C-alpha positions as CSV (number, residue, x, y, z in Angstrom):
1,X,17.6,15.1,-1.6
2,X,16.4,18.7,-1.9
3,X,13.2,19.7,-3.5
4,X,15.1,22.3,-5.5
5,X,17.3,19.8,-7.3
6,X,17.0,19.6,-11.2
7,X,15.1,16.9,-13.0
8,X,17.3,14.1,-14.5
9,X,14.7,12.4,-16.7
10,X,11.2,12.7,-17.9
11,X,9.0,9.9,-19.1
12,X,5.9,11.1,-20.7
13,X,4.1,11.3,-24.0
14,X,2.9,14.8,-23.2
15,X,5.2,17.8,-22.7
16,X,5.1,18.9,-19.0
17,X,4.2,22.4,-20.1
18,X,1.1,21.1,-21.8
19,X,-0.2,19.1,-18.8
20,X,-3.6,20.1,-17.3
21,X,-3.7,22.5,-14.4
22,X,-4.7,19.8,-11.9
23,X,-1.7,17.6,-12.7
24,X,0.0,16.7,-9.5
25,X,3.3,18.3,-10.5
26,X,1.7,21.7,-10.0
27,X,1.3,21.0,-6.3
28,X,5.1,21.1,-5.7
29,X,7.7,23.8,-6.2
30,X,10.1,21.8,-8.5
31,X,10.0,19.6,-11.6
32,X,9.6,15.8,-11.0
33,X,12.2,13.2,-11.7
34,X,9.7,11.8,-14.2
35,X,6.1,12.4,-15.0
36,X,3.2,10.6,-16.7
37,X,-0.2,11.8,-17.8
38,X,-1.6,11.2,-14.3
39,X,1.3,11.6,-11.9
40,X,4.8,12.7,-10.9
41,X,7.7,11.0,-9.2
42,X,10.3,12.9,-7.1
43,X,13.8,12.1,-6.0
44,X,13.4,13.6,-2.6
45,X,13.5,13.2,1.1
46,X,10.1,11.9,2.0
47,X,9.5,14.3,4.9
48,X,10.5,17.3,2.9
49,X,8.1,16.3,0.1
50,X,5.2,15.9,2.5
51,X,5.9,19.3,4.1
52,X,5.8,20.9,0.6
53,X,2.3,19.5,-0.2
54,X,-0.7,21.8,0.4
55,X,-3.0,21.1,3.4
56,X,-6.0,18.9,2.6
57,X,-4.8,18.1,-0.9
58,X,-4.5,14.4,-0.8
59,X,-7.2,11.8,-0.8
60,X,-5.1,8.7,0.1
61,X,-1.6,8.0,1.3
62,X,-0.7,4.4,0.8
63,X,2.9,3.4,1.7
64,X,5.2,0.9,3.2
65,X,8.1,2.6,5.0
66,X,11.3,0.7,5.9
67,X,10.4,-1.7,8.7
68,X,12.2,-1.8,12.0
69,X,14.2,-4.9,11.6
70,X,17.0,-6.1,13.9
71,X,19.3,-6.3,10.9
72,X,20.0,-3.4,8.5
73,X,18.6,-3.3,5.0
74,X,20.5,-1.6,2.2
75,X,17.6,0.9,1.6
76,X,17.8,2.0,5.2
77,X,15.6,1.3,8.2
78,X,15.3,2.7,11.7
79,X,16.0,0.7,14.8
80,X,13.0,-0.7,16.7
81,X,13.7,1.4,19.8
82,X,13.7,4.6,17.7
83,X,11.0,3.7,15.2
84,X,8.0,5.5,16.7
85,X,9.9,8.7,17.3
86,X,11.3,8.5,13.7
87,X,8.0,7.9,12.0
88,X,5.7,10.4,13.9
89,X,6.9,13.5,12.0
90,X,5.9,11.8,8.7
91,X,2.5,10.8,10.3
92,X,1.8,14.4,11.4
93,X,2.4,15.7,7.8
94,X,0.3,12.9,6.4
95,X,-2.6,13.9,8.7
96,X,-2.2,17.5,7.5
97,X,-2.2,16.8,3.8
98,X,-5.2,14.5,3.9
99,X,-8.7,15.7,3.0
100,X,-11.3,15.3,5.8
101,X,-12.6,12.1,4.1
102,X,-9.1,10.9,3.2
103,X,-7.3,7.7,4.4
104,X,-3.8,6.6,5.3
105,X,-3.0,3.0,4.6
106,X,0.2,1.8,6.2
107,X,1.8,-1.6,5.5
108,X,4.1,-2.6,8.3
109,X,5.7,-5.9,9.0
110,X,6.5,-7.5,12.4
111,X,10.0,-8.4,13.6
112,X,11.8,-10.7,16.0
113,X,13.7,-9.3,19.0
114,X,17.4,-9.8,18.4
115,X,18.9,-12.9,19.9
116,X,15.6,-14.4,21.2
117,X,12.7,-16.2,19.6
118,X,10.2,-13.5,20.7
119,X,8.4,-10.9,18.7
120,X,8.8,-7.2,18.9
121,X,5.7,-5.0,19.6
122,X,7.1,-1.9,17.9
123,X,4.4,-1.8,15.2
124,X,1.7,-2.0,17.9
125,X,3.3,0.9,19.7
126,X,3.4,2.8,16.5
127,X,-0.3,2.2,15.9
128,X,-1.2,3.4,19.4
129,X,0.9,6.6,18.9
130,X,-0.7,7.3,15.5
131,X,-4.1,7.2,17.1
132,X,-3.4,8.7,20.6
133,X,-0.6,11.2,19.7
134,X,-1.2,12.2,16.1
135,X,-5.0,12.0,16.0
136,X,-5.7,9.3,13.4
137,X,-8.7,7.1,13.7
138,X,-8.2,3.3,13.2
139,X,-10.8,2.6,10.5
140,X,-9.8,-1.1,10.3
141,X,-6.9,-3.4,10.7
142,X,-6.2,-5.6,7.7
143,X,-3.7,-8.3,7.0
144,X,-1.6,-9.1,4.0
145,X,-0.9,-12.8,3.6
146,X,2.4,-13.2,1.6
147,X,3.1,-16.8,0.7
148,X,6.5,-15.7,-0.7
149,X,7.9,-14.6,2.6
150,X,11.1,-16.4,3.5
151,X,11.2,-18.6,6.7
152,X,13.3,-16.2,8.8
153,X,15.0,-15.9,11.2
154,X,16.5,-19.2,10.1
155,X,17.8,-19.8,13.6
156,X,14.3,-20.3,15.0
157,X,12.4,-21.5,11.9
158,X,14.6,-23.8,9.9
159,X,17.5,-24.7,12.2
160,X,16.1,-25.2,15.7
161,X,12.5,-25.4,14.3
162,X,10.9,-23.8,17.3
163,X,8.8,-21.3,15.4
164,X,6.6,-21.4,12.3
165,X,7.0,-19.3,9.2
166,X,5.8,-15.7,9.5
167,X,3.8,-14.9,6.4
168,X,1.5,-12.2,7.5
169,X,2.0,-8.4,7.5
170,X,-0.2,-5.8,9.1
171,X,-2.0,-3.1,7.1
172,X,-3.3,-0.4,9.2
173,X,-6.2,1.6,7.6
174,X,-6.2,4.9,9.3
175,X,-8.4,8.0,8.6
176,X,-8.5,11.7,9.4
177,X,-12.1,11.4,10.7
178,X,-14.3,8.4,11.7
179,X,-16.1,8.7,8.3
180,X,-13.5,8.4,5.5
181,X,-14.6,7.9,1.9
182,X,-15.0,4.2,1.2
183,X,-17.1,1.7,-0.7
184,X,-16.7,-2.0,-0.5
185,X,-18.9,-2.3,-3.7
186,X,-15.7,-1.4,-5.6
187,X,-13.8,-4.4,-4.3
188,X,-16.4,-7.2,-4.3
189,X,-15.1,-10.7,-4.9
190,X,-16.7,-13.6,-6.6
191,X,-19.4,-15.4,-4.6
192,X,-18.3,-18.6,-3.1
193,X,-19.9,-21.9,-4.1
194,X,-21.6,-22.0,-0.7
195,X,-23.1,-18.6,-1.3
196,X,-24.4,-19.6,-4.7
197,X,-25.9,-22.8,-3.2
198,X,-27.7,-20.7,-0.5
199,X,-29.0,-18.5,-3.2
200,X,-30.4,-21.4,-5.1
201,X,-31.8,-23.2,-2.1
202,X,-32.8,-20.3,0.2
203,X,-32.1,-20.1,3.9
204,X,-34.2,-20.6,7.0
205,X,-34.6,-17.6,9.2
206,X,-33.0,-18.3,12.6
207,X,-31.0,-16.8,15.4
208,X,-27.5,-18.2,15.7
209,X,-26.0,-19.1,19.2
210,X,-23.9,-15.9,18.8
211,X,-27.1,-13.8,18.7
212,X,-26.8,-12.9,15.0
213,X,-30.1,-12.9,13.2
214,X,-30.2,-14.8,9.9
215,X,-33.0,-13.3,7.7
216,X,-34.4,-14.6,4.4
217,X,-32.5,-11.8,2.6
218,X,-29.2,-13.4,3.6
219,X,-29.1,-15.5,0.5
220,X,-29.5,-12.6,-2.0
221,X,-26.6,-12.0,-4.4
222,X,-28.0,-8.8,-6.1
223,X,-24.9,-6.8,-5.0
224,X,-22.9,-8.5,-7.7
225,X,-20.2,-10.0,-5.5
226,X,-19.3,-10.9,-1.9
227,X,-17.9,-8.4,0.6
228,X,-14.2,-9.2,1.0
229,X,-12.6,-10.2,4.2
230,X,-9.8,-8.3,6.0
231,X,-8.0,-11.6,6.9
232,X,-7.4,-15.1,5.7
233,X,-10.3,-17.6,5.8
234,X,-10.4,-21.1,7.3
235,X,-7.4,-23.4,6.5
236,X,-6.5,-22.1,3.1
237,X,-5.8,-18.3,2.8
238,X,-8.3,-17.1,0.2
239,X,-9.0,-13.5,1.1
240,X,-8.4,-10.5,-1.0
241,X,-5.1,-9.8,0.7
242,X,-3.4,-13.0,-0.3
243,X,-0.5,-11.9,-2.6
244,X,3.1,-12.7,-3.2
245,X,5.8,-10.1,-3.9
246,X,8.4,-12.2,-5.6
247,X,7.3,-11.9,-9.2
248,X,10.3,-12.6,-11.5
249,X,8.6,-12.1,-14.9
250,X,6.7,-8.8,-14.6
251,X,7.8,-5.9,-16.8
252,X,9.6,-4.1,-14.0
253,X,11.7,-7.1,-12.9
254,X,12.5,-8.2,-16.4
255,X,13.6,-4.7,-17.4
256,X,15.8,-4.4,-14.3
257,X,17.5,-7.7,-15.2
258,X,17.9,-6.6,-18.8
259,X,19.6,-3.3,-17.9
260,X,21.6,-4.6,-15.0
261,X,19.6,-2.4,-12.6
262,X,19.1,-3.5,-9.0
263,X,15.6,-4.7,-8.2
264,X,14.0,-3.2,-5.1
265,X,14.2,-5.8,-2.4
266,X,10.9,-5.0,-0.7
267,X,8.4,-4.0,-3.4
268,X,4.7,-4.1,-3.1
269,X,2.6,-6.6,-5.1
270,X,0.3,-4.7,-7.5
271,X,-2.7,-6.2,-5.8
272,X,-2.1,-4.5,-2.4
273,X,-2.3,-0.8,-3.4
274,X,-4.9,-1.7,-6.1
275,X,-7.3,-3.0,-3.5
276,X,-7.1,0.1,-1.3
277,X,-7.1,2.6,-4.1
278,X,-10.3,1.0,-5.4
279,X,-11.9,0.8,-1.9
280,X,-11.0,4.4,-0.8
281,X,-10.8,6.6,-3.9
282,X,-12.6,7.5,-7.1
283,X,-11.1,8.5,-10.5
284,X,-9.1,11.7,-10.4
285,X,-8.4,11.5,-6.7
286,X,-4.8,12.1,-5.6
287,X,-2.8,9.2,-4.2
288,X,0.6,9.8,-2.5
289,X,3.3,7.3,-1.6
290,X,6.2,9.0,0.2
291,X,8.3,5.8,0.4
292,X,7.7,4.7,-3.2
293,X,10.6,2.3,-3.9
294,X,9.7,0.7,-7.2
295,X,6.6,2.9,-7.3
296,X,4.0,0.2,-7.6
297,X,1.5,2.6,-6.0
298,X,1.9,5.2,-8.7
299,X,1.7,2.6,-11.5
300,X,-1.6,1.2,-10.1
301,X,-3.0,4.7,-9.6
302,X,-2.2,5.5,-13.2
303,X,-4.0,2.4,-14.4
304,X,-7.1,3.2,-12.3
305,X,-7.3,6.8,-13.6
306,X,-6.2,8.4,-10.3
307,X,-3.6,11.2,-10.0
308,X,-0.5,10.3,-8.0
309,X,2.7,11.6,-6.4
310,X,5.6,9.4,-5.4
311,X,8.9,10.0,-3.8
312,X,12.0,8.1,-2.9
313,X,15.5,9.1,-1.7
314,X,17.3,6.4,-3.7
315,X,17.8,7.4,-7.3
316,X,18.6,3.9,-8.5
317,X,15.2,2.6,-7.3
318,X,13.3,5.6,-8.6
319,X,15.0,5.4,-12.0
320,X,14.1,1.7,-12.3
321,X,10.5,2.4,-11.3
322,X,10.1,4.3,-14.6
323,X,10.3,1.0,-16.4
324,X,6.7,0.2,-15.3
325,X,5.4,3.4,-17.1
326,X,7.5,3.1,-20.2
327,X,5.9,-0.3,-20.9
328,X,2.4,0.8,-20.0
329,X,2.5,3.9,-22.2
330,X,3.6,1.8,-25.1
331,X,0.9,-0.8,-24.3
332,X,-2.1,1.0,-22.8
333,X,-3.9,-2.3,-22.0
334,X,-0.9,-3.7,-20.1
335,X,-2.4,-2.8,-16.7
C-alpha cells in the first residue's frame, strides 16, 4: 500500500483537525486509516512507513514480524534462507528512527527445518546480523513462555513423539546505544513467599560457592516489588513473560466473531507489549509497531498514555484492530 492512499475510516472522539501538534499523525505525509487521541494506524507497506518517519523520532519499536516458517502463512512470511536479507532493510530504518536512548523489541519464534526433527538457526543468524551489520546493541535476550502454543510439527511431537512441545519464543531487546532508557522499577512483580519470609526472619551474611556475596540488605523489600526475570523459573513457569495468545473472549475476538471478520492468527497477548512499554518508555513517548496485525501494541500504548503509530499491509486485519479502540473509547476503564 502507498503512503499517499486515502483514509477509509476514522475512529476517534476528536476531529483530526483538532488534535494536538504532537499527535503522531503529524509525523507522516498522509492521513491514517484510523486515529485515536494518542495514536494513528496506517494501511501501508511497513518499510515505506518506516522510511517516511523522521530520524530520531521514536522511543520504542516493539513488533513481531512474520516468522520464517517452513510452511506459508496466509499473512505472508519470508523463507528461512531469505529471512535475514529480507529483514535487514527494516532494521536499518528502525535504527535510524530511534532516539539515542530508544529500544527495539523484536519477538521472533523458532522453527523446525523442513523434513527433519532439527531446529533452524535463522533467528540466531538474524540477531548476529542486527548487531554486527546494522549496529544494534543487544541489551538483553528475553523469553516469552506461551502455554497456548500448539504441539507442532505434529509429525515429531504427537505422532512419532520424538520431540517435546515448543512453547518458548525469543524476544530480543536491542538498543541504539549501550545505555537505553529503562527502569525495572516500572515492572516490579509481587514478592514471593520466600522473599517475604526472608524479610521477616533476616538473612545471614555469607559468600555463596558461586562467589556471590550475600549481605544483610538482601532481605529488604523497600523497593515495593521484586525485579522480574527474563525467563521461566524452576519447574513451573512463573516469570513475567508467561502469557497465552489464544484468548477467545476479549473484546477484539468477540467483535470479530460478531461481525464475521477474520481473527488475526498470530496476535500478541496484551501482556507482552505492556511489559516492555512500561519498562522502556514514559508517558507521551512514541511507540511504533510496523507489523501491527491486530494492533495490540497500539492499544496497550493508548492505555498507558503513550503515543503510537501502527501499520499493516492487510486491510482486513487493520480494520478489525479498530474494534479494540471502539470499545475502550466507550469504556475508558476497559484497559
